C-alpha positions in Angstrom: -28.3 -73.0 -8.6 -30.5 -70.0 -9.1 -30.0 -69.0 -5.4 -26.2 -69.1 -5.8 -26.4 -67.1 -9.0 -28.5 -64.4 -7.4 -26.2 -64.3 -4.4 -23.1 -63.9 -6.6 -24.9 -61.2 -8.7 -25.7 -59.3 -5.5 -22.1 -59.5 -4.3 -20.9 -58.3 -7.7 -23.3 -55.3 -7.7 -22.3 -54.4 -4.2 -18.6 -54.4 -5.1 -19.4 -52.3 -8.2 -21.4 -49.8 -6.0 -18.6 -49.6 -3.4 -16.0 -49.0 -6.2 -18.2 -46.4 -7.8 -18.7 -44.6 -4.4 -15.0 -44.7 -3.7 -14.3 -43.3 -7.1 -16.8 -40.5 -6.7 -15.3 -39.7 -3.3 -11.9 -39.7 -4.7 -13.0 -37.3 -7.5 -14.7 -35.0 -5.0 -11.3 -34.7 -3.2 -9.4 -34.1 -6.4 -7.4 -30.9 -6.2 -8.6 -28.4 -8.9 -6.4 -27.1 -11.6 -8.9 -24.3 -12.6 -7.3 -20.8 -12.7 -10.2 -19.4 -10.7 -9.6 -21.9 -7.9 -5.8 -21.3 -8.0 -6.3 -17.5 -7.9 -8.8 -17.7 -4.9 -6.3 -20.0 -3.2 -3.4 -17.6 -3.7 -5.5 -14.8 -2.1 -6.3 -16.9 0.9 -2.7 -18.2 1.2 -1.2 -14.7 1.1 -3.7 -13.3 3.6 -3.6 -16.2 6.1 -0.8 -18.6 5.6 2.2 -16.7 4.2 3.2 -15.3 7.5 4.3 -18.7 8.7 4.6 -20.9 5.5 6.3 -20.9 2.1 5.5 -23.4 -0.6 9.1 -24.5 -1.3 11.0 -23.6 1.9 10.6 -23.7 5.7 9.7 -20.7 7.6 7.9 -20.8 11.0 6.1 -23.9 9.8 7.0 -26.6 7.2 7.3 -26.1 3.5 3.9 -26.9 2.0 4.9 -28.4 -1.4 3.4 -31.9 -1.9 1.6 -31.6 1.5 -1.4 -33.3 -0.1 0.8 -36.4 -0.7 2.7 -36.3 2.7 -0.4 -35.9 4.9 -2.5 -38.9 5.7 -5.4 -37.6 3.6 -7.1 -34.5 2.3 -9.7 -34.8 5.1 -6.9 -34.9 7.6 -5.6 -31.6 6.2 -9.0 -30.0 6.5 -9.3 -31.1 10.1 -5.8 -29.9 10.9 -6.3 -26.5 9.3 -9.6 -25.9 11.1 -8.4 -27.2 14.5 -4.8 -28.3 14.8 -4.8 -28.4 18.6 -7.7 -30.8 18.5 -6.0 -33.2 16.1 -2.8 -33.1 18.2 -4.8 -33.7 21.4 -6.5 -36.7 19.8 -3.1 -38.5 19.7 -2.7 -38.5 15.9 0.8 -39.7 15.1 1.5 -37.5 12.1 0.1 -34.4 13.9 2.3 -35.0 16.9 5.3 -35.6 14.8 4.9 -32.2 13.2 4.2 -30.6 16.6 7.4 -31.9 18.1 9.5 -31.2 14.9 8.6 -27.5 15.0 9.2 -26.9 18.7 5.7 -27.6 19.8 4.2 -24.7 17.9 0.5 -25.0 17.4 -0.9 -23.6 14.1 -3.6 -21.0 14.3 -7.0 -22.5 14.0 -8.9 -21.4 10.9 -12.3 -22.5 12.0 -14.0 -20.1 9.6 -12.5 -21.8 6.5 -14.9 -23.8 4.5 -13.8 -27.1 2.8 -13.8 -25.2 -0.6 -11.4 -22.6 0.8 -8.9 -25.2 1.9 -9.2 -27.0 -1.5 -8.5 -23.7 -3.2 -5.4 -23.2 -1.1 -4.3 -26.7 -2.0 -4.9 -25.9 -5.6 -2.6 -22.9 -5.3 0.1 -24.9 -3.4 0.0 -27.7 -6.1 0.3 -25.1 -8.9 3.3 -23.5 -7.2 4.8 -26.9 -6.5 4.6 -27.9 -10.2 6.0 -24.6 -11.5 9.3 -25.0 -13.3 12.0 -22.9 -11.6 12.7 -19.7 -13.5 15.3 -17.0 -13.1 13.8 -14.4 -10.8 13.9 -10.8 -12.0 14.3 -8.5 -9.0 11.2 -6.4 -8.5 11.5 -2.7 -7.7 9.2 -1.0 -5.3 5.7 -0.3 -6.6 5.6 3.2 -7.8 2.8 5.2 -6.1 0.0 6.2 -8.4 -3.0 8.5 -8.4 -1.7 11.5 -6.6 1.7 13.0 -7.7 3.5 15.2 -5.2 0.3 17.1 -4.5 2.1 20.4 -4.5 -0.3 22.3 -6.7 -0.4 25.5 -4.8 3.3 25.7 -4.3 3.9 25.1 -8.0 1.5 27.9 -8.9 3.3 30.3 -6.5 6.7 29.4 -8.0 5.4 30.0 -11.5 3.8 33.3 -10.6 7.0 34.5 -8.9 9.2 33.4 -11.8 6.8 35.2 -14.2 7.0 38.4 -12.2 10.8 38.3 -12.2 10.9 37.7 -15.9 8.6 40.7 -16.4 10.9 42.8 -14.2 14.0 41.8 -16.2 12.2 42.7 -19.5 11.2 46.1 -18.1 14.8 46.8 -17.1 15.9 45.9 -20.6 13.3 48.1 -22.2 14.2 50.9 -19.8 17.9 50.6 -20.9 16.9 50.9 -24.5 14.8 54.0 -23.7 17.6 55.7 -21.8 20.0 55.0 -24.7 17.5 56.4 -27.2 16.9 59.5 -25.1 20.7 60.1 -24.8 21.1 60.0 -28.6 18.1 62.3 -29.0 19.4 64.8 -26.5 22.9 64.8 -28.0 21.4 66.2 -31.2 20.1 69.2 -29.2 22.0 72.3 -28.1 22.5 71.7 -24.4 24.3 73.7 -21.8 27.3 72.2 -20.0 25.3 71.5 -16.9 22.6 69.7 -18.9 25.3 67.7 -20.8 26.8 66.7 -17.5 23.4 65.4 -16.3 22.8 63.5 -19.5 26.2 61.8 -19.6 26.7 61.4 -15.9 28.5 58.1 -15.2 26.5 55.1 -13.7 28.2 54.0 -10.4 27.2 51.7 -7.6 26.3 54.7 -5.4 24.1 56.3 -8.0 22.3 52.9 -8.7 21.7 52.0 -5.0 20.5 55.5 -4.2 18.1 55.7 -7.1 14.3 55.4 -6.4 14.0 52.7 -9.1 16.5 50.4 -7.3 14.9 51.0 -4.0 11.5 50.0 -5.5 13.0 46.8 -7.0 14.5 45.8 -3.7 11.3 46.5 -1.8 9.3 44.6 -4.4 11.5 41.5 -4.3 11.6 41.5 -0.5 7.8 41.8 -0.4 7.3 39.1 -3.1 9.6 36.6 -1.4 8.1 37.3 2.0 4.6 36.8 0.6 5.6 33.5 -0.9 7.2 32.3 2.4 4.0 33.2 4.3 1.7 31.4 1.8 4.0 28.3 1.8 3.9 28.3 5.6 0.1 28.5 5.6 -0.3 25.7 3.1 2.1 23.5 5.1 0.0 23.7 8.3 -1.1 20.2 9.3 1.0 18.5 6.6 3.4 15.9 7.9 4.9 14.4 4.8 8.2 12.7 5.7 7.2 12.3 9.4 9.1 9.3 10.8 8.8 9.2 14.6 10.9 6.9 16.7 8.8 3.9 17.8 9.0 2.0 21.1 10.1 -1.1 19.1 12.3 -0.8 16.1 9.9 -2.8 13.8 11.3 -3.0 10.2 8.8 -3.3 7.3 11.8 -3.9 5.0 12.4 -7.2 6.8 8.8 -8.3 7.4 7.0 -7.0 4.2 10.1 -7.0 2.0 12.4 -9.9 2.7 9.8 -12.2 4.3 6.9 -11.0 2.0 4.3 -11.1 4.8 1.1 -9.7 3.4 0.0 -6.4 4.9 -3.4 -7.7 5.6 -2.1 -10.4 8.0 -1.0 -7.8 10.5 -3.4 -4.9 9.6 -6.5 -7.0 9.9 -9.1 -4.2 9.6 -8.0 -3.0 6.2 -10.4 -5.2 4.2 -13.4 -4.8 6.4 -13.4 -1.5 8.3 -12.6 2.2 8.3 -9.2 1.7 10.1 -6.5 -0.6 9.0 -5.8 -1.2 12.7 -2.4 -1.4 14.5 -1.3 -5.0 15.1 -1.9 -6.4 18.6 0.9 -8.1 20.6 -0.9 -11.4 19.9 -0.4 -11.1 16.2 3.3 -10.5 16.7 3.5 -13.5 19.0 2.0 -15.8 16.3 5.6 -15.8 14.9 7.7 -14.6 17.7 6.8 -17.3 20.1 9.4 -19.3 18.0 11.6 -16.5 16.7 13.3 -15.3 19.8 16.7 -13.6 19.1 18.0 -12.0 22.2 15.6 -13.8 24.6 18.3 -15.4 26.6 19.9 -12.1 27.6 16.5 -10.3 27.8 17.7 -7.7 25.3 16.8 -6.8 21.8 13.6 -5.7 20.1 11.9 -9.1 20.1 12.4 -9.3 23.9 10.4 -6.1 24.2 7.5 -7.8 22.3 7.7 -10.8 24.6 7.8 -8.6 27.7 4.7 -6.8 26.5 2.9 -10.1 25.9 3.9 -11.6 29.3 2.8 -8.4 31.1 -0.4 -8.2 29.1 0.3 -4.6 28.1 -0.2 -3.2 24.6 2.7 -1.8 22.6 2.3 2.0 22.5 3.1 2.6 18.9 3.3 6.2 17.7 0.8 7.0 15.0 2.2 8.3 11.8 -0.7 8.7 9.3 -3.3 10.9 10.9 -6.2 12.6 9.1 -8.1 15.5 10.7 -11.3 14.6 12.5 -13.3 16.6 10.0 -12.3 14.1 7.1 -13.8 10.6 6.7 -11.7 7.9 5.1 -12.6 4.2 4.8 -9.8 1.7 4.1 -12.2 -1.1 3.1 -13.8 1.0 0.4 -10.5 1.7 -1.2 -8.7 -1.6 -0.6 -11.5 -4.2 -0.8 -13.8 -2.5 -3.3 -11.5 -0.3 -5.4 -8.5 -2.6 -5.2 -6.1 0.2 -4.3 -2.6 -1.1 -3.4 -1.1 -0.1 -0.1 1.9 1.5 -1.9 -0.4 3.9 -3.7 -0.8 6.0 -0.5 1.9 4.7 1.8 4.8 4.5 -0.8 7.3 1.6 -1.1 6.5 0.4 2.4 8.4 -2.8 1.8 11.7 -0.9 1.6 11.3 1.1 4.8 13.3 0.2 7.9 11.6 3.2 9.6 8.1 4.0 8.4 7.5 7.6 7.2 4.5 9.4 5.8 5.1 9.1 2.1 2.3 11.2 0.7 0.8 14.6 1.5 -2.6 13.2 2.5 -4.1 16.7 1.8 -7.6 17.3 0.4 -6.0 18.4 -2.9 -4.0 15.2 -3.1 -7.1 13.1 -2.6 -9.1 15.1 -5.2 -6.3 14.8 -7.7 -6.4 11.0 -7.3 -10.2 10.9 -7.7 -9.9 12.9 -10.9 -7.3 10.6 -12.4 -8.3 7.1 -11.1 -10.6 4.8 -13.2 -13.4 3.2 -11.2 -12.8 -0.5 -10.7 -16.1 -1.9 -12.0 -14.9 -5.4 -13.0 -17.1 -8.1 -11.5 -19.2 -5.7 -9.5 -22.8 -5.6 -10.7 -23.4 -2.4 -8.6 -21.7 -0.4 -11.3 -23.3 -2.0 -14.4 -26.0 0.7 -14.7 -23.6 3.6 -13.9 -21.1 2.3 -16.6 -24.0 2.1 -19.1 -25.1 5.7 -18.4 -21.5 6.9 -18.5 -20.9 5.4 -21.9 -23.9 7.2 -23.3 -22.3 10.6 -22.3 -18.6 9.9 -22.8 -16.2 7.5 -24.4 -13.5 7.9 -21.8 -13.3 5.5 -18.8 -15.4 6.3 -15.8 -13.4 8.2 -13.1 -14.1 8.4 -9.4 -15.3 12.0 -9.9 -17.9 10.8 -12.3 -19.7 8.8 -9.6 -19.6 11.7 -7.1 -16.1 11.3 -5.8 -15.6 15.1 -5.6 -18.8 15.8 -3.6 -18.1 17.4 -0.2 -20.5 15.1 1.6 -18.4 12.0 0.6 -15.7 12.9 3.1 -17.2 15.7 5.2 -20.6 15.0 6.9 
């Protein structure tokens, strides 16, 4: 009797333990609804997934809404994201079904992703899935900030020239009043006929153009305009604003970054971690274009040029557009990753450009102007805590880049 009771009790406790373990496991796999997790997932999704996936529509890969319900399990999703080819090769039915449905395209392996990263991406996907559809308001291009047109010197020259012309006009008016006053004064004097003829001689085009005053004005204006043209020419040396060269492949940012909303960081992989944003390799292009192949049957079209470069193992010889002089140092990661500067701030509304052009001046004055106007992004960065504290003791205005040494010569020239 006691033995049966003890046996039953042990079985019951075992079942309770198993149930509790399964419940804990289930809770550990629960998709978070925390805003921080959703925000982190959105960042990861835009940087790594958005080139091939949308949440509510197909692109290169399947739509991802409710993927956590469609897939065999959360663990399966983690394994597939980290090594899709391995899951397919194992003979998994669901993986092979996806593989065949999407023209045997293998997803890029994200082996560097941690489980927490994938759970954050799922949190973002779930949040987007559950969003109620709202009327979309078309977004205009992001206006560039922190620089203006950069034409400080040209503006000053225009103002100086306009001021000189105004002074010249005023002098002519004053001279006219003086001449009129002198005539009235001389009319009160007894003058000879010859003197009266000189005083009241008519003003004609010939007399005006032959006068020394007119010649002086013409020479002065010609010299001023010539001087302005020379100065403008000197200031424009090395400036390529508006430069839009023809590229070997007619790549459209309007289609890729605008219509398809591919994140800039997906193609320009160095922008978050290095000095250069880097030009995309052929392999990055082929991540999508091994499936998107318009013109491939005839061997014509721009996509065919990408495929030909990939098959021949030759790089695409893109023509560089934005080019700073060697004497100036600029680091993309410092501005994009640390300062949070948007691409459009310097490159303009890139998502609207069929042909990329240099939008900004990229001169030293343009950079300095930005450093004088831009607030330092100190949020969530303990490095700036002491600097912000010291700045608040001296000034009530927000800390600008120039306040932390952003105008020192050695920052860019060393």
